N, C-alpha and C positions, 0 to 999 in steps of 0.2 A: 193524707188528705182531707184536708181539715172536713168537718160536717157540717150543713148548714143547719143552720138554728130554722125550724120550721115555723117557730112561733111568732117569728123574727119577718119570714118569707108572707104570713097571713098577714100580720100587721101594715105592709104594703099593699099589698093587695087590697086592701081596706081602702088606708087611702085614698089608692087611683081610682078604687069605685066612687066613694064619694066628695076625691075631686071632679070625676068625667060627671057625677050629679046637680054638683055646685054649676060646673059651666054649665050646663043644659038650660039647667033655672035661670042664668045671668047672672053673672055677680053684679050686688051694688053699687059697686064703685071699678072705674076702670086699673084704678092702680092695684086692686084686688082682684081682679083676672087678670092683668098681666102676671101679676105674684103665680096666679095659679094654674095659668093656662106653661108660665117656666117648668113649675114642680109637673105638671103635665104631661109636659116633654122628655122632662128625664124620667119619671119615671117608666114612662110606656115602654121601649122597650128591655125593661129589669120586670116588670109583670111580664110581656109577651114570652118570656122565657124563660120565666115560674110556672107558666101558665100549658106549656111548651111540652115542659120537664115531665109536670105535674098528670098528660093528658100520656105520657111515654112510660112511666112509673105503675102507671094506671094498667095500659095495653102489656106493661109484662110482669105484673102479679098476676094477670086475666092467660096469657102466655104461659103461666111456668102451671098454673090452675091447673089448664088442658092437661098439657104432658104430662102431672101428675095421676089426672082422673082416666085419660086412656089406656097407661099398664098398656099388656101383650094387647086386647084386645082391636085396637082402632092404630096401628103400628103406622102405615100412612099416614094418621092426620099428626099423632106425633111426632115423626120424626118432620114431618112441616111445623111447626110450633117449635122444633129445637130451632132452624134453618130461624123461625125471624125473631127468638129469640137471639140467637148470633148474631144478627144482622141490624140489631136493637139497642146491645148492649153498649157497645163503640158510640152510637149517637147519644145518648144517656148520658156517660161520662164529657163528653166535649157539651154538651149538654151542661151540667155542675161545673164541668169550669169552665164557660161565658157568665155564669150567675157567678162564679166565686169572685171572678173581673169585677164584673158591672155594680159587684158591694163593695166594692175596694173604694177608701176613703177617698174623696174628688180631691182638688184643687180646687179651689173657687176663682181663680185667675184663668182656671181651663178654654171656657166657652168666649173671652176676651178678645178682641183687636190688639195687635202690641205695638213697643217703637221698636225699630231695626236700628243698630249704633254700629257701625263696622270702622276701624281706626288701622290706619299701619303702622307693622310695627317695627321690628330689623326688619335693614336691610333696603333703606332709603325709594330711592324711585321702581324699584322691583316690588319694592313689600305695597308701595301703592296699588301700580296695575295686577298685582294679586286683592287688593282691597277693593277692586274694579270690580275682578273677574269674581269674587264672591256676591258681590252685590248683584252681577245678573245669572250668575246661580240662583239664590234668594229669590226673584224677578220673577222666571219663569216659574220656577217651584210655584213662587203668588200663584201665576196664572192659572197654572196647570191646578189650582186647588180652586178657584174661585173666585181670590181675593182682587183687594184695590192695592195699589202700593203706591204710596203720591211722598215726592223728597221734600223735605222741610229744608236742610243745609249740604250745603257738600261744599271745601276743602279739595279742587285739584289737586294735582301732580301736574312740570309741566310735561312731563310723557303721556297724561289723560290720566293718569290710572288718579286716586282718591285719597289725603293722606287722611281725610275722614268723613262719611256718608249717613245726612241720620233721614228713617226716612219710615211714613207710619204703614202698616199693613192694615188691611180692614179685613175684617169676614169671622166668619161663625169657624169658632175653633181654634185663630192663629194663633197664640201663647199655647195652647197644648200640644202644638207640633212643634215651634217653634224655639218653645224652650228649651232642646236638645242640645241646640245652636252655640249656646253663650258658654264662649272660652278663646283657650289659642286654638287660630290655625295657621302652620308651618304649609311653606311652601319648598316641594326640591326642584329647579330646574333649569335649566340654561337659559340668561335672558338673551335678548334679542341684541342688546350691546356688548354682549359676552364673543370677543372673537376666536379667544379659546377654544372655544365646547369648550369651559368649564361649568359644575355645576353647584349653583348658587340657590345658598337656603332663606328666605325669606318669613317671617309670621305681619299675622293683621290677628285684632281681637276682633269679638263681635261681643255682642250684651246684647239680650231679647225681654224687653221690658212691658209687661204688660201693664196697653189701657186702662189709666182709673181713668170713672166718672165723675158727675158732680157732686152722685150725690153723695159714694163712698169716701172723698177726703175735700173736703173746705177748703180754700186758701185765700184767706184772707187781707182786701186791697194791701192794707199797711204792711202785707209781712213780703209785698212785691215791689218789686220798682222799675218799669218802663223807659229804656230809650229804645229813640231810636235813631240812626247808623246809619252811614254814607262808609262806601268801600275801604276807608279806611281806620273802620272802624276791626272791634272782631270779627271773627269767622272763617277769614281766606280769602281768597282772591276773586272766589267767586262771588263777593258781595255785592251786589248789585250798588251804582254811581246814582243811584237814587237816593232820597231818605227813609223807603221804604224795608229795609231791613231792620228788626223788630230785634233788641239782645235783653230777654226779664230775668232778674237777679232776683233768685230768693233767697232775701235778708239774715229769715234765725238761721239756716244753712248753708249759706253762700251760694248754692248750685247756681250754675247759671249757662243760660239757652239761647242761641240767638238762630233764627232762622231768616232767611235770607233770594230766597226760592221764588215768593209769587211779592201778590200788590199788602199794602201795611197792616190792614185787615186781614186779612189771607198768614198774615205772617205771624199776627202776636193771635191769631187762635190757633199755628201749629206749634208754636213756640208754646203755652201757656197746656197744650197734652203734651208736650215735654216735660214740660217742668212737673204735672201732675202722675205723668207717668214714675219717673225720678223719683220720687215722694215716696210713693206708693210703695217701687219697689224697695224701699228704704224699709219704709214701716214691713214687709214680710219677708223682708233682710236683717230685722229687730226679731222679729217674732220667732222667725227661722235657728238661730243665735243662739235664743232661750229651751228654743229641743234638740241646742246640736247632741245632747249627748247621749239621747233616745235615737237621734236620727242615724240610721249608720249608710244609708245608700245617699249617696253625691251627683247622680249621673241627674242633670238639667236644675244643678245648682246654680247655674249662672258664673258659678265661681272664674271670671275672666281671667286666672292666673295659669287655671289651670290650663297644659295642653293636650284638646280634645282628639283634633285630626289632625295628620299629615298627607297631602296630596304629593306621590311623589309623578311627574311627570317623563321621566327618562322611563320606568320600568311601568308605565299605566297605573298604578294603583292607589288605590286612598284607602288609609286605614283610622276608622274608630278606635284608639288608644282605651277607652274607656269599657268597652266591652270584648277587645280584643275580635275586631270583623274587618277583616281584608276583603277588597271587591277588583278585583282589574278589569275595572269599566272608568276610570278616572274620567275619560273624553263624557261618560254620561250624563257622570253628575257630575260635572263641574258645570254642564250645560243648563243643571235645575233638574235633568228628566230621570235622574237613576237616583236622584236626594231620597227620595221616600222610601228606601229600602234601606238603608241604615236607619233612617228616622223610626218605622216602623220597629227595626229590631233594635230601639233606646229602648222605646214604647214597651218593648216583650219584655224585654231583659231588667225593663223598672217595677212592670210590673208582676212576674217573674219575683221578685227579692222581696213587695212588697208584703206575695201570698205563702212564702218562706219564714218571716219578719210575725205572719200573723199564726201560722202553727207552728211558730217555735215562742 
């Protein structure tokens, strides 16, 4: 295990105390106050762990001294100190491991809300029904996390599935958890329309994009074209029959976004949110590609062509292929209640890979 540099920990504690002092005195302007508050919130769990670890390490020194000084003169005291030391050491190692994880480089987008895009792949109507299942799964998962889901556009199939559905998921830390869902999802089940009882395989792709803020990504008015449309426009049968549907085209990249679920004003706002997120994603992808030679870990990279998970209904199991995790609780996962177990396993695996890379 890597040794945690004490000088680095000292600097983090000093920085935390300085921010605390500045916040108590009152920052000169709102922007500075917001920035300091954010940094304080990020450092708080880290500094709390450092202090708890250092208190534990001081206790360890005292106990060892007590054992050494007692010798045979006070065997009872020495045995008691040994017991306490034995109980203390696993706690210290757990704190050191927590600290290593807290010190790992953070993805700047982790705290952000996200845009969720689900598209039916191979499998016709069954693939569209599967896309609808995935959307319900994520909606329930979001509800359990206290996040808010808002549909931006949807193209429905004849049987009530989705050929495509795009939604915003708002809340703290949405992208940190949801980014692991980007990729190809496969389902194996007997469709209700199948009279022979044969198992069909269908697919859907999921993309999770971090929501970009105005300050991070400027879109100039002359870079976009905004059209209002009726049902005959792009976007599928779900487009309203009034002129409320909005299509925004980003001229430099050719990216086109349609929103047709709300009023024209809301559709314009939602379409701009999606466009901004897609452009921000492109920027991040470009930076990732430039670092690709150095990066070995592909979990959560958002590669939609990668098959990441299989949902096998006849056997009641779900398998995440990236970490070879199989759970025999498909019903719980597909309703969203059991999805957290898979996501937490992916986060743990990702952190372990980062730690291994640092130690290597």
